[in-house]
C-alpha positions in Angstrom: 6.7 -27.5 -11.6 9.6 -28.1 -13.0 9.7 -31.1 -15.0 12.2 -34.7 -14.4 13.4 -34.1 -18.5 13.8 -30.3 -18.1 15.9 -30.5 -15.2 18.4 -33.7 -16.6 18.6 -31.3 -19.1 19.9 -28.9 -17.0 21.9 -31.3 -15.4 23.4 -32.7 -18.8 24.1 -29.7 -20.2 26.0 -28.3 -17.2 27.6 -31.8 -16.6 29.3 -31.3 -20.9 30.4 -27.8 -20.2 33.7 -28.1 -20.0 35.6 -26.8 -16.7 32.5 -25.6 -15.5 32.0 -22.8 -17.9 28.6 -22.0 -17.5 29.3 -20.8 -13.9 27.7 -20.5 -11.1 25.5 -17.3 -11.9 23.5 -20.2 -14.4 23.8 -23.0 -12.5 21.9 -21.1 -9.6 19.4 -19.5 -12.0 18.4 -22.6 -13.5 18.5 -24.8 -10.3 15.1 -26.4 -8.9 14.5 -25.1 -5.2 15.0 -27.5 -2.6 11.3 -29.1 -1.1 10.4 -27.3 2.3 12.3 -28.7 5.2 9.5 -29.1 7.2 5.7 -29.7 6.6 4.4 -26.4 4.6 2.9 -24.6 7.3 -0.6 -22.8 7.4 -0.8 -19.7 5.9 -2.2 -16.8 8.5 -5.9 -16.6 8.6 -7.6 -13.3 7.5 -9.2 -11.0 9.6 -12.9 -10.7 10.2 -14.5 -8.1 8.0 -14.9 -5.9 10.6 -11.1 -6.0 11.8 -9.2 -2.9 11.0 -5.8 -3.1 10.3 -3.5 -2.5 13.5 -0.4 -1.3 11.5 -0.1 -0.7 7.8 2.8 -2.1 6.9 3.3 -6.2 8.5 5.6 -6.3 11.6 8.3 -8.1 9.8 9.9 -10.2 12.7 6.5 -11.9 13.4 5.6 -14.1 10.1 3.6 -16.9 10.6 5.9 -20.4 10.8 6.8 -21.4 7.4 9.6 -23.4 5.7 12.2 -20.7 4.3 11.7 -19.8 1.5 14.1 -20.2 -1.7 16.9 -18.2 -1.7 17.3 -15.8 -4.5 18.6 -17.0 -7.4 21.6 -15.3 -9.2 19.2 -14.7 -12.4 17.2 -11.9 -9.8 18.7 -8.3 -10.7 18.0 -7.5 -6.9 20.3 -7.8 -4.1 19.9 -10.9 -1.2 18.2 -10.0 1.5 16.8 -11.8 5.0 14.7 -9.5 6.1 11.1 -8.8 5.4 10.0 -6.4 2.0 10.0 -3.4 4.6 11.1 -2.1 7.7 8.1 -2.3 9.7 6.4 0.8 10.1 3.2 1.4 12.0 0.4 3.3 10.3 0.7 7.1 9.9 -1.6 9.3 12.2 -4.2 10.7 10.8 -5.2 8.2 8.0 -8.6 6.1 9.0 -8.9 2.5 9.6 -9.2 0.3 6.9 -9.8 -3.4 7.1 -7.3 -5.9 6.2 -9.5 -7.3 3.9 -9.9 -4.1 1.8 -6.4 -3.3 1.6 -4.3 -4.3 -1.2 -0.5 -4.9 -0.2 1.4 -4.2 -2.8 5.7 -5.0 -3.1 7.3 -3.5 -6.2 10.0 -1.1 -7.0 12.2 0.5 -4.4 16.2 1.3 -4.5 17.9 0.0 -2.2 15.3 -1.1 -0.1 13.2 2.5 -0.2 11.2 4.4 -1.7 13.7 7.5 -2.8 11.0 8.9 -5.1 8.6 8.9 -2.6 8.2 13.1 -3.1 8.1 13.1 -7.2 4.5 12.6 -8.2 4.9 13.9 -11.5 6.0 11.6 -14.3 7.5 13.8 -17.0 10.1 15.1 -14.1 13.5 13.7 -14.0 13.5 10.7 -11.8 9.8 10.4 -12.3 8.0 7.0 -13.8 4.1 5.9 -14.3 5.9 2.9 -13.0 5.9 4.3 -9.3 2.4 4.1 -8.7 1.8 7.1 -10.7 0.3 6.1 -13.6 -2.9 5.4 -11.4 -3.5 9.2 -10.7 -3.0 10.5 -14.5 -5.9 8.9 -16.4 -6.0 8.3 -20.3 -7.7 9.2 -23.2 -8.1 5.8 -23.6 -6.4 2.1 -22.6 -5.6 -0.5 -24.6 -5.9 -4.2 -23.1 -3.6 -6.3 -25.1 -4.3 -10.1 -24.7 -8.4 -9.4 -25.3 -7.0 -6.7 -28.8 -9.6 -4.2 -27.1 -9.3 -0.1 -27.4 -11.2 1.4 -23.9 -12.0 4.8 -24.3 -11.9 6.5 -21.4 -11.1 10.7 -20.6 -12.2 10.8 -24.1 -15.9 10.0 -25.8 -14.4 9.4 -29.2 -12.0 10.8 -31.8 -12.0 11.4 -35.8 -9.0 11.4 -38.4 -9.4 14.3 -41.5 -9.3 12.0 -44.7 -6.0 13.2 -45.4 -5.0 12.7 -42.0 -3.7 15.4 -41.0 -5.9 16.4 -38.4 -7.2 14.9 -35.3 -10.5 16.0 -33.8 -10.7 14.4 -30.1 -13.9 14.7 -28.2 -13.6 14.3 -24.3 -16.5 13.5 -21.9 -18.0 16.2 -19.8 -18.5 16.4 -16.1 -15.2 15.0 -15.0 -13.4 17.2 -12.1 -10.0 16.5 -10.5 -9.4 16.0 -7.0 -9.9 19.3 -6.0 -12.9 20.3 -7.8 -11.5 21.9 -11.0 -13.1 20.7 -14.1 -11.2 18.6 -16.5 -11.7 19.6 -20.2 -10.1 19.6 -23.5 -7.5 22.7 -22.2 -6.1 19.9 -20.3 -5.5 17.9 -23.0 -4.5 20.9 -25.2 -1.9 22.4 -22.5 0.0 19.0 -22.1 0.1 18.6 -26.1 1.6 21.8 -26.5 3.9 22.1 -23.5 5.5 18.8 -24.7 5.5 20.1 -28.1 7.2 22.7 -26.8 10.0 21.1 -24.2 10.6 18.1 -26.8 13.5 16.3 -25.4 14.1 17.4 -22.0 11.0 15.2 -20.9 9.3 11.7 -21.7 7.1 11.6 -24.8 8.4 15.4 -25.8 10.4 14.7 -29.1 7.6 12.0 -30.2 5.2 15.2 -30.0 7.2 17.5 -31.2 8.0 15.6 -34.2 4.8 15.3 -35.4 2.2 18.1 -34.3 1.8 21.5 -35.6 -0.6 22.3 -33.1 -3.0 21.6 -30.1 -6.2 23.7 -29.4 -9.2 23.4 -27.5 -12.1 24.7 -29.9 -14.5 24.6 -26.9 -14.8 22.7 -23.2 -15.0 19.4 -24.7 -13.3 19.4 -28.5 -9.3 19.2 -28.6 -8.1 19.5 -32.8 -4.9 18.4 -33.2 -2.9 19.4 -36.8 -0.1 17.4 -37.7 3.0 18.1 -39.6 2.5 15.4 -42.0 -0.2 12.6 -42.2 -0.4 10.7 -39.1 -2.6 7.8 -38.5 -1.1 6.6 -35.6 -1.0 9.2 -33.2 -4.0 8.9 -30.9 -2.3 5.4 -30.4 0.4 7.3 -28.6 -2.0 9.0 -26.5 -3.7 5.4 -25.4 -1.9 3.5 -22.6 -0.9 0.0 -22.9 2.1 -1.2 -21.8 4.7 1.3 -21.4 3.4 3.6 -24.2 1.2 6.4 -23.5 1.1 10.4 -22.7 -0.2 11.4 -19.4 -2.5 14.3 -19.6 -1.8 16.9 -16.9 -3.8 19.3 -14.7 -3.5 22.7 -16.5 -4.3 24.7 -13.3 -1.7 22.7 -11.3 1.2 22.5 -14.0 0.9 25.7 -15.8 4.3 27.9 -15.0 6.0 24.9 -13.3 9.3 23.7 -15.1 7.7 20.2 -16.1 11.6 18.6 -15.6 12.1 19.9 -11.8 8.1 19.8 -10.8 7.6 17.1 -8.3 3.8 17.9 -8.0 3.9 16.7 -4.1 2.4 19.1 -1.7 -0.5 17.2 0.6 -1.1 21.1 2.2 -2.1 22.0 -1.2 -4.2 18.6 -2.2 -1.2 18.0 -4.8 -1.1 15.4 -6.6 -4.8 16.2 -7.6 -6.1 13.2 -10.3 -9.4 12.3 -11.9 -9.1 8.8 -10.9 -10.4 7.2 -8.1 -7.1 7.6 -5.9 -5.5 10.0 -3.8 -2.0 9.6 -2.2 -2.7 9.7 1.6 0.9 9.2 2.5 4.1 8.6 1.0 7.2 8.1 2.3 11.0 5.9 1.6 9.0 3.0 3.8 6.0 2.8 1.8 3.4 4.4 -0.6 -0.2 4.6 1.2 -3.0 5.5 -1.4 -6.7 5.8 -0.6 -9.6 5.4 -2.6 -12.0 8.6 -2.8 -16.0 7.5 -2.3 -16.9 8.4 -5.6 -15.7 8.4 -9.0 -17.0 9.8 -12.5 -16.2 6.6 -14.2 -18.9 5.2 -12.0 -21.3 7.5 -12.0 -21.3 6.8 -16.1 -21.3 3.3 -15.7 -17.9 2.7 -17.5 -16.3 0.7 -14.3 -17.4 0.2 -10.9 -15.6 2.2 -8.3 -12.8 0.2 -6.9 -13.6 -2.4 -4.0 -10.0 -2.0 -2.7 -9.8 1.0 -0.4 -6.5 1.4 0.4 -3.6 0.1 -1.7 0.2 0.0 -0.1 2.9 -0.2 -1.4 5.9 -1.5 0.0 9.6 -1.8 -1.4 11.1 -4.7 -2.9 13.8 -6.2 -1.6 14.6 -9.8 -3.1 12.7 -13.1 -3.9 13.2 -14.4 -0.2 11.8 -12.0 1.6 9.3 -11.6 -0.6 8.3 -15.0 -0.8 8.3 -15.5 3.1 5.5 -12.4 3.0 3.4 -13.8 0.0 3.3 -17.0 2.5 2.3 -15.8 5.5 -0.7 -13.3 3.5 1.2 -10.6 4.3 1.1 -9.1 1.1 -1.0 -9.8 -2.1 1.2 -8.8 -5.2 4.5 -8.8 -6.2 7.3 -7.5 -8.5 8.1 -10.6 -10.9 10.3 -13.3 -9.4 12.6 -16.0 -10.6 11.0 -19.1 -12.4 12.7 -21.9 -9.4 11.0 -19.4 -6.4 7.7 -20.3 -6.9 7.4 -24.0 -6.0 8.5 -23.3 -2.8 5.8 -20.6 -2.8 2.8 -23.2 -3.7 3.5 -25.7 -1.8 3.5 -23.4 1.5 0.5 -21.1 0.4 -1.9 -23.1 -2.4 -3.7 -19.8 -2.6 -0.9 -17.8 -4.5 -1.1 -18.2 -8.3 -0.1 -16.4 -11.4 -1.6 -15.7 -14.9 -0.5 -19.5 -15.5 -2.3 -20.6 -12.2 0.7 -23.0 -10.4 2.3 -24.0 -13.7 4.9 -22.8 -15.7 5.9 -20.4 -17.2 4.3 -18.8 -14.1 3.2 -15.2 -16.0 2.4 -14.0 -19.1 4.5 -13.0 -22.4 5.4 -9.0 -22.1 6.2 -6.7 -25.4 9.8 -8.1 -24.6 11.3 -10.2 -26.5 15.0 -11.0 -26.0 17.2 -11.4 -28.7 21.0 -11.9 -29.3 22.0 -8.2 -31.2 24.8 -8.8 -33.6 26.4 -5.3 -34.2 25.6 -5.1 -38.6 28.3 -2.8 -38.9 31.2 -4.6 -37.5 32.9 -7.4 -38.8 32.0 -10.6 -39.1 28.4 -9.5 -38.4 28.2 -7.4 -40.5 27.9 -9.9 -43.3 24.1 -11.8 -42.9 25.1 -15.0 -43.5 27.3 -14.5 -40.5 24.4 -14.0 -38.4 22.4 -16.9 -39.5 25.4 -19.0 -38.6 25.0 -18.1 -35.3 21.1 -18.4 -35.3 22.3 -22.1 -36.1 24.0 -22.5 -33.5 21.6 -21.3 -30.8 19.8 -24.5 -29.3 16.6 -22.5 -28.1 15.0 -25.1 -26.4 18.2 -25.3 -24.2 18.0 -21.5 -23.5 14.7 -22.3 -22.0 15.4 -24.9 -20.2 18.4 -24.3 -18.7 18.6 -20.5 -18.7 14.8 -20.1 -17.8 14.2 -23.2 -15.8 11.6 -24.5 -18.4 9.5 -21.4 -17.4 9.5 -19.6 -21.2 9.2 -20.2 -24.8 10.9 -19.9 -28.0 10.8 -16.5 -29.8 10.8 -16.7 -33.6 10.2 -13.2 -34.1 11.0 -9.6 -32.7 7.0 -9.7 -31.7 5.4 -10.7 -28.8 2.6 -13.3 -29.5 -0.2 -11.0 -28.6 -4.1 -11.6 -30.5 -3.4 -8.1 -32.4 0.0 -9.1 -34.1 -0.5 -13.0 -34.2 -2.6 -13.1 -37.8 0.2 -11.1 -39.6 2.7 -13.5 -38.3 0.4 -15.9 -39.3 0.7 -14.4 -42.9 4.0 -15.2 -43.5 4.3 -19.0 -42.0 5.8 -19.9 -45.3 8.7 -17.6 -45.0 9.5 -19.3 -41.9 9.7 -21.9 -43.4 12.2 -20.8 -46.1 14.0 -18.9 -43.3 13.5 -21.0 -39.8 14.9 -18.4 -37.2 14.1 -20.9 -34.3 16.0 -23.8 -36.0 18.7 -25.4 -34.3 20.9 -26.5 -36.7 24.9 -26.8 -36.3 25.9 -28.7 -39.6 24.2 -25.8 -41.2 26.2 -23.1 -39.0 29.3 -25.3 -39.9 28.3 -25.3 -44.1 28.1 -21.3 -43.5 31.5 -21.2 -41.8 33.2 -23.2 -44.1 31.8 -21.4 -47.2 33.3 -18.1 -45.4 36.7 -19.4 -45.7 36.9 -20.2 -42.0 38.5 -23.1 -40.2 38.5 -25.1 -37.4 41.9 -25.3 -35.2 43.1 -28.4 -33.2 41.2 -27.3 -30.3 37.9 -27.1 -32.5 37.8 -23.2 -32.7 37.0 -21.3 -36.0 40.1 -19.5 -37.5 40.5 -17.3 -40.8 43.3 -17.8 -43.2 45.4 -16.2 -41.0 44.9 -18.3 -38.5 43.1 -15.7 -35.8 40.0 -17.0 -33.8 36.9 -15.3 -34.4 36.7 -13.4 -30.9 32.6 -12.9 -29.4 32.3 -10.3 -26.4 28.8 -11.3 -25.3 27.3 -8.2 -23.6 24.2 -8.4 -21.3 22.2 -6.9 -18.5 19.2 -7.4 -16.2 17.8 -10.7 -15.2 17.7 -11.9 -19.3 21.2 -11.1 -19.4 22.3 -13.0 -15.9 20.2 -16.0 -17.3 20.3 -16.8 -20.6 24.3 -15.1 -21.2 26.4 -18.1 -19.9 24.3 -20.3 -21.9 25.0 -18.3 -24.9 28.5 -17.8 -24.1 28.4 -21.7 -23.7 26.6 -22.7 -27.4 28.6 -20.2 -29.1 32.1 -21.9 -27.6 30.9 -24.8 -28.6 30.3 -23.6 -32.2 34.0 -23.0 -32.6 33.9 -19.0 -31.2 35.9 -17.7 -28.7 33.7 -16.2 -26.7 33.0 -14.7 -23.1 30.0 -13.6 -22.0 29.9 -11.0 -19.2 28.0 -7.9 -17.5 30.2 -4.8 -17.8 28.4 -1.9 -15.8 28.4 0.0 -18.9 26.9 -2.8 -20.9 23.5 -0.8 -21.7 25.4 2.4 -23.0 27.5 0.7 -25.0 24.6 -1.2 -26.8 22.7 2.2 -27.0 25.9 3.6 -28.5 26.4 1.0 -31.2 29.9 0.3 -29.1 29.7 -3.4 -29.1 29.6 -6.5 -30.9 27.0 -8.9 -30.0 24.4 -8.1 -26.6 22.0 -9.7 -25.4 18.7 -7.5 -24.8 14.9 -7.4 -24.9 13.0 -4.3 -26.9 9.7 -3.1 -27.0 7.4 -2.3 -30.0 4.5 -3.6 -31.5 1.0 -4.5 -29.5 -1.4 -3.4 -32.0 -0.2 -3.9 -35.4 3.9 -4.3 -36.7 5.0 -0.6 -36.9 6.4 0.3 -33.8 8.4 -3.0 -33.9 9.5 -3.2 -37.6 10.4 0.9 -37.0 13.3 -0.2 -34.6 15.1 -1.5 -37.5 14.7 1.7 -39.9 18.3 3.6 -40.9 16.6 6.5 -42.0 13.1 7.9 -42.5 11.6 10.4 -44.8 8.5 10.4 -42.5 9.2 10.5 -39.1 12.4 12.6 -38.4 14.7 11.9 -35.3 13.8 9.3 -32.5 15.2 6.3 -34.2 16.2 3.4 -32.5 18.0 1.5 -34.8 20.2 -1.0 -32.0 21.2 -3.5 -34.8 22.8 -0.4 -36.7 20.6 -2.4 -39.8 21.0 -0.3 -42.9 18.3 -1.0 -46.2 17.1 1.6 -48.3 13.8 -0.5 -49.3 13.1 -1.7 -46.0 13.0 2.2 -45.1 10.4 2.6 -47.6 8.1 0.2 -46.9 7.9 0.7 -43.1 7.7 4.5 -44.0 4.6 3.6 -46.0 3.2 1.9 -43.6 3.5 4.2 -40.6 1.3 6.2 -43.5 -1.5 3.4 -43.0 -4.0 3.9 -40.9 -4.3 0.9 -38.4 -7.7 -0.3 -39.2 -6.4 -1.5 -43.5 -5.5 -4.7 -42.0 -5.1 -5.7 -45.3 -2.8 -3.2 -46.9 -0.3 -3.4 -43.2 -0.5 -7.2 -44.3 0.8 -6.5 -47.8 3.5 -4.1 -46.5 4.5 -6.1 -43.9 4.7 -9.3 -46.0 7.6 -6.7 -48.0 9.6 -5.9 -45.0 10.0 -9.2 -43.7 11.0 -10.6 -47.1 14.0 -8.2 -46.5 13.8 -8.6 -43.1 14.2 -12.7 -42.6 17.2 -13.2 -44.9 19.3 -9.8 -43.5 18.6 -11.3 -39.5 19.6 -7.9 -38.1 19.0 -9.7 -34.5 19.0 -13.3 -33.4 15.8 -14.3 -31.8 16.2 -16.1 -28.3 12.9 -16.1 -26.1 10.1 -14.6 -25.1 9.8 -12.9 -22.0 7.7 -13.4 -19.3 6.4 -11.6 -16.4 6.0 -13.8 -13.4 4.1 -12.3 -11.1 2.2 -13.7 -8.2 -0.9 -13.1 -7.1 -2.6 -14.0 -3.7 -6.4 -14.7 -3.6 -6.6 -15.0 0.3 -7.9 -11.5 0.1 -8.7 -11.0 -3.3 -10.4 -12.7 -6.5 -10.7 -11.9 -10.0 -7.2 -11.5 -10.9 -6.1 -11.2 -14.6 -5.1 -15.0 -15.8 -5.2 -16.9 -19.0 -8.1 -17.9 -18.4 -9.6 -14.1 -17.4 -7.1 -12.5 -19.6 -8.9 -8.6 -19.2 -5.8 -7.1 -18.9 -2.2 -7.5 -18.5 -1.3 -8.0 -14.4 2.1 -5.8 -13.9 1.3 -3.0 -11.6 4.1 -1.2 -12.9 2.6 -0.8 -16.8 -0.6 1.8 -17.7 -3.2 -0.8 -17.9 -2.8 -1.3 -13.7 -6.0 0.7 -13.4 -8.1 -1.5 -14.8 -7.4 -4.7 -12.6 -7.2 -2.4 -9.7 -11.1 -1.5 -10.6 -11.6 -5.0 -11.4 -10.3 -7.2 -8.8 -13.1 -8.4 -6.1 -12.6 -9.2 -2.0 -13.0 -12.7 -1.0 -14.9 -11.9 2.2 
């Protein structure tokens, strides 16, 4: 629950904001949920184990009586709605009856309350994505679970690099078949990599493979030899499923001869899509996607994982917080897309069986790999000067950002890395540098000292002006939930510091950010999960090792930094001593330059209903991240157990 201290700080911040400049959006995003106006209703009772459901999707006009769920906050990126998460849809004809207590109902995905991608089951096609249930059909060579720092070999039984790191040999498991009975083999892996190399930027992961792979060859049914253009000790990591990263291995006998950019891979008459996993698409329409479990699975026979107890997944499109909360309260759904912090107290009050990663306590979710920062364009004055970027950092009251922007349900970010077990030792190794360069310090006096040193003075209105009397105008942009939650607060903090700042969310904000046509932008970023390289690479201006594909949104340039990161790229992930040494050298450059100002961590605030299912991933049982749209979704599908 939101603490009284946090509520008081939010009220005080808003009160002190001249003319309400934080705006209604931030106030709504931070406002505590109103207490229910009636006694909490008893959640709907679970049916008996032998009772088959009467409909594949619950009838939205007949929820259990309950006090109204909270209205969606302004921080939600979705439109408000008063309907249930999906329109009423009877079970399609021809499907076998599955009891409710063997059915997993998930609210996720959709555009304008519909699965407009319901005929797309190819993650490589234009408009395709693993986040739309496709990820569980294309099993990986390996998984990596971030919170337990564990690699789990899957379709691959092993792999080995040559001593010069220019060749990777992958062994695949024998005895695996696709849904249609065709054998899975090394040919599927070699075909996937070869086609990605040919297609390059036309498809996801194409350019990543094209840049480094010379050839990929199946030397026998269970051996793939990948040769690289230059040493590449990290390529198997690219092939490993974690968060949103991982190459999808496709069936050669289905994809060969198809145009990957247009082939949708959906033809029920042909049994498409095929899969090596325990799942098959039973029905797919704008109102719902239904995925049924197969009766057997190679991983169960091999002793790697048990056959999932979930026998049917029903994926209902997300509409907004309000109808989703109602469905959770009445036990109509088991799992949902992330909700806003202010939504959870009412859900917990009316259905105590709903939990999150952190139980029923803030931040109501797990740390994502998406730390949020205030990006300042390093090529545009005045923020082309590192000292000016530090001045902005000193003006950022990050605790206020947490308590006002995220209603207390977040945490401060000190580095551009998530606080994951594999990364924490690297961060610990430079604690002394953090003392010298305190990226989380709120100290307006230090900011003022820098501004004065740079020749700025304050006018009669308390705004910084240059020698010509011109104020420093700062256009702060943002997008999505992090922009809506933090943007107005960041804008107000900059105004209080003396900048002529304004926050907005223009429709082209993301495009302008990607093209470098911005001054200040609130955004998170992916990157490192297992070691520092993928995040450090985000700040490279050029690379002598990796051609193209660099995403340097800060437009930071430092030749020495570039060389160090290239050396990290050539260092095996297992050589932690050398990586730690190089990481320190890189951060000795990064910290004083401060390419972007660190703000808060980002959390996936996901509700999980224990009425029908237990053993969900949580902070106390962190076997994988809980997000169903990430590539480790399959792990918790085979791990959760029915409650009856």
